[in-house]
N, C-alpha and C positions, 0 to 999 in steps of 0.2 A: 645494556652497560656491559662493558667487558670486565672483566672480575679485577684488572687494575684500577678502574676509574672506579669500581666496587669498594675496593681497600682504602682508596683515597678517600673518599667521601665517609664512609666509617670513621676513620681515622679523623675528620676533620680539619684534612689540610687542602680541600677544596670545598667550595658550596655551591648549590644550584640556584640559580635567577629563579625569582619568583615570577619571573612575568610567564606568559601562558601564549605560544601559539593560536591564532584564532582560528577555529573552525568556520567554513563556510556552508550557512544556512539558506537553502533556498524555498519558497514558501510561495505555491499554487494557492488560487484563490478563484470566487465568483464576483463577475466584475458588475451584476446587477446592480451594485451600491456604489460605495465610496472607493472601492477597490479598483487598481488599474493594469492587474495583470500578475506577472512572476516577481518576486522583492527578493533580493541577495541581500542578506544579512551578514554580520560578523556576529559569532558566538564565542563566548570565553567560557572554557569547560575548566578554568579553576574558581570563578564567579556564580556559575551558570547563569549569564545574563546575555540577552541579546541586545547588540546596542540598540538605540532608539530611533538611529536615522539609517535608513539602507544604503549599502553600498550604493544600488541599483534598482534600478527599476523598469521592466520591459514590459510595455503595451502592450498586451494580448487577452483577448475576448475568453473571458471563464477557460483561463487554464487550469482545470480541475484536477488532473492527474499528471504528476511530472514521472519521467523516467529516463535514468543515467544509463548510458552504456559504460561496459566496465573499465576503459582506462579512463573515462570522465572526460573525454572532450566534445563529446556530444550530449544534447538535453534535447527531449522531446517531450510535447505535451499534446492533451487533448483538450479539444476546445469545446465544451459541455454545452451547447447550444443548439435548439431545431437547426437542421441541415447541418450538424457538427462537421470539425474539421480535425486534423491534426497536424500538429507545427513542428519543427525541427529547428535546431538551435546548434552554435559551436560555442563551446568553451575555452575560454584563454586559459594560461597559465595561473592566474588568481580569480578562475572562476568569472572572470568577463564573460557575459551571456550577449549573443550576437546571433541575429535571427537568420536563417537559411531559406527555410519557404515554408508552405503550407498546401495543402491537397484536403480535398473532400472525404468525408469517412464513409460517404453512400448510406448515412442512419443520423438518428437523432440522439440529442443526448449523450453524446460517448461519455463514459463515465471511468474507465480503466485502460492501461495499455502497456504491456511487455514487449522486449526485443530479444529478440533470438539470439542465442549463445554465439552465433557466427556473425551476429550485426548484418545479415543481409535484409530481415523483414521485421517491423513493427506490426504486432497484433493489436488490435483495437477493438474495444467492446462499445457498441452502440448500445447502449441501454433503453432509449426510445419510451419515454413516457405512455406514449399513444397506444392502445395496442394494434390499433392498424397502420404501419405491416408491422409492428411490434421490432423489437431488437435483433441485432444480428453482430457478429463477429467479422472481422475482414482482416485482409492480410496487405498490407502494405509495404512494397521493397525500397530499400535504405539503397542510394547510391555510394560509392565508395566515399564521394566529400561530405556525406551525410545527410543531401537533399534528400526527401521523400519522392517517389512517383506514385501514379495514380493506383488505387487498389485492383490487384489482380486475382481476388479469390473473395466470397463471401458464402456465408453459412448461415442458416437460419434453424431454429429450434420450433417445435411445437409443445405449445404453453398446456399446462395442468388445468387451469381453468378454477381452481379450487378455490379460491378467494376472488370473488366475479370482478372488483373493483381494481385489483393489485395482479391478478394473475390472468386477465382474458389476453393479455399478448405475451410474447418471450420477452425477458428484459435480460440481456445478458450484461451480468454486474464486474466480471473480472476476467481475467487469462492469465494465467498462470503457470511457467514453464518449470520444469521437471527438473531437478538438481543437475541431469546429465545431457537435459537439452534435447532428448528425445520425443519426451510428450507435451502436449497443451491441454491444461485443463481450462472449460470456459464453466464457471458458477452461473445458472440460470436462474434466475430469483422467478420467473414466471414460470419456469417449468420444472421447479422442484426436482432439478438434476445438475449433477456435473457432469459435463460431455467431455470426453477423451479422446483426442487426436494425436495421430503420430505425426511427426513434422520432419520434412524431406526438401533440406535446403537445396538439393540437385534438381528440385523438380520447380523450374520458375515459374509455371502457371497454377498448379495445385500444389503446395506446398505441404497442404495440410489434407490427411484424409482419417476417416473414423479407426479408432484404435477396436482392440478385440480384448474384453468388452467395449461397448462405445459409450456408455456412462454409467453412473452411480444414480439409483436413485434415493431422494431422500424422504421424510415423512412430509405428508400431503399438507400445503400450508405454509409449509417453515420456511421457504423463500433463500436458497443456498447467496451468498454474497462474495466473502474474499477465503481464498484458501492460501496456504502458508506450509512449504515443506521444511523440514530440520535440513540440516547442513549434508547429511550423509543420504538424504531421500529415503529413508527407512520409514518414518513417520509424517502424516501430514494432519493439518489444522484448517478448521473449516469454519465459519462463522454464517448462523443460521439467522438472516434478519428478523424475519416475521416473528419465529418462536422466540427468538434470543437464548439461542445455544450455541455452544463448541461441540465439534466433532472432533474425534482421534481417529486417523484411520491408520493403518497399516498399508503399505505400498511393498507390491512385488510386479514386476514386469509390466509397472505403467497402471496396475490395478489397482483400485482402492479397496480396503475390507474394512469396513466400522469396526472399532474396538470398543470407543467411549462415548458419549454424548451428556453433557452435563448444561444444565439451566446456567444462564449469565446473572440472575435474579430471581429472589424467592417470590417478588411480586405476580400478581396473575393478572393484574390490569394490564389489558393490550398496551395500552399509553407508555408504560414502562420497558415494553420490548422494542428494542431498535438496533443489532448488533449492527459494529460498523467493523473497525480495522483491527489486523491483530498483527502482533510481533513477538519474535524471540528474543531472549538477551545474545549477547554473541557468543558468550560458552553454551547457548543451548539448553541452561539450566530453568529458564525462567519463561512464562508465556503470558504476553498482557494484551489484553481485548478488549476493546472498547464497546460499550451498550449507551445509546443514546437515551432518546425519548424522554419520560420524566425520570429515568434513572440518571442518567448523566456519570456516568461513573468508569473507571478503568479497574478492571477485573483481573486480578494477579493469581498465578496458578506456579506451582513447583511441579518439573517435568521429570517423570519417572527415566532413570539415566537408559536403563535397557527396554523399556515396554511403550517409553511416550507419553505414559497414562499422565492425566493431572488431579492433581491436589491443589483446592483452592486455600488461597494464604490471605488474599486480602480486597476488599471492594473499596475501593478508594474515589472520592468526588473529585471531579474535574473541574470543579467551581468555576462553571460555567456552561452553556449552553450548545447541544450537539456538537460532542467529539467526533468529527466526522473521520480525523486521523493524526496520527501521534506518530514521534519517531524517539530512540532513544541515541542519546549524542554518541560521538565516536569516544568518549572517555569511562561511558557507560553508568556515570555518577546523577544522570538528569534522565527525565523523560518530558518530553515538549508535547503538547497537546494544541490539536487546531481545534478551537470551540469555534466552530462555524457562526452558527445564530449570536452567540454574544461577542464575536469581533475581537477574538483576543486570541493571542497563543501563552500559555498557561505553562511553567514550567517547575517541574515537580522534582524533589531531590530523591534520589534512587538508593539503596541500599545497595552494592552487588555483591555482596555474601550473601545474604537473606533475601534477595530480591523485591523486599518491600518499598512502598512509595511513603515519603515523608514529606516535609514542611514544602510550602508552595513558597519559591524562590523569588518569581516573576510571575506578572499579569504584562504580557505586551501588547497595546494597543495595535493591531489589525484587521481592517475590513474583510469580512468573509473569508477566512482563511480555510482551506479544502486539504491539502495536501503538503507534506515537509520532508525532504529530502537533502541529509548531509553531504557534501563533499569530502573526501578523507585521502 
């Protein structure tokens, strides 16, 4: 708002309408129950309410993770099924979703994906529940019209086998690009490592090559899951699913150097340890991390301005079961939690100044929600 309008508002000569432009919320889900695929809702940032009726439902088999292009004209999803697939959609001016095409991911149960900054490739993480052949990462070209082409590159990792039940094979859980787009980081729960790749968009058949160093080793049996960079790319944060910890890294030249590691719960019971997603507030001052299992909490940390270190602020119940993912709304006043196993999206009020989570604003019925993305 410019200074003229500010003066008039202060003087009481004009008033602002209480009507608030609705934000568009996209919901990915698992479809082995009552869900049909991808849901598009209106979200009111003034009241914190998701409309009861979706604006659109797009039928798709278990689109568990959603990826938006930078210009928000394209939407991609991984279809988390045996013999997994990746799907592409176009987005209209009001967020209307239109299917473009689908390609095999050459692996089982893909759980995550990311888009190269030049929008030439979609990187897909095939988690693969079965140890043989185990998980992999694949590189899927994206045509200029947004359609996906067949996989051009695939990489597999050696599992740690520390946990004979969960780490007998590789399980690539997420693929995250550095803020400058030069490196791709593959968190492999089965290998207890984050693998680092250099990205070269000019190499059409092998855009990824191992970086130096090629990986970061995590504690045996910890199970790295999701990685997140701060806006400047100076620090990164990683959830360790099996040990329920969050790790802080310093970042230099693509390499990750551990600075801090904190437990998400004081409960020693393995059932309370199931770290999930993590997100920073828009101003970078607060980090939010989900812990599933019997804990079912969002853990809130203050982020050190210079060193990126974390200070525990709060552990907040999600009032549901299995918070697989969550999102901060564009206003920063609410945090929405996708409670997969209790079939709800729970909206929590957030204090933007303190970072803490307050009252429960809404419990919206939604079959098996797995991912939440806002159009802005």
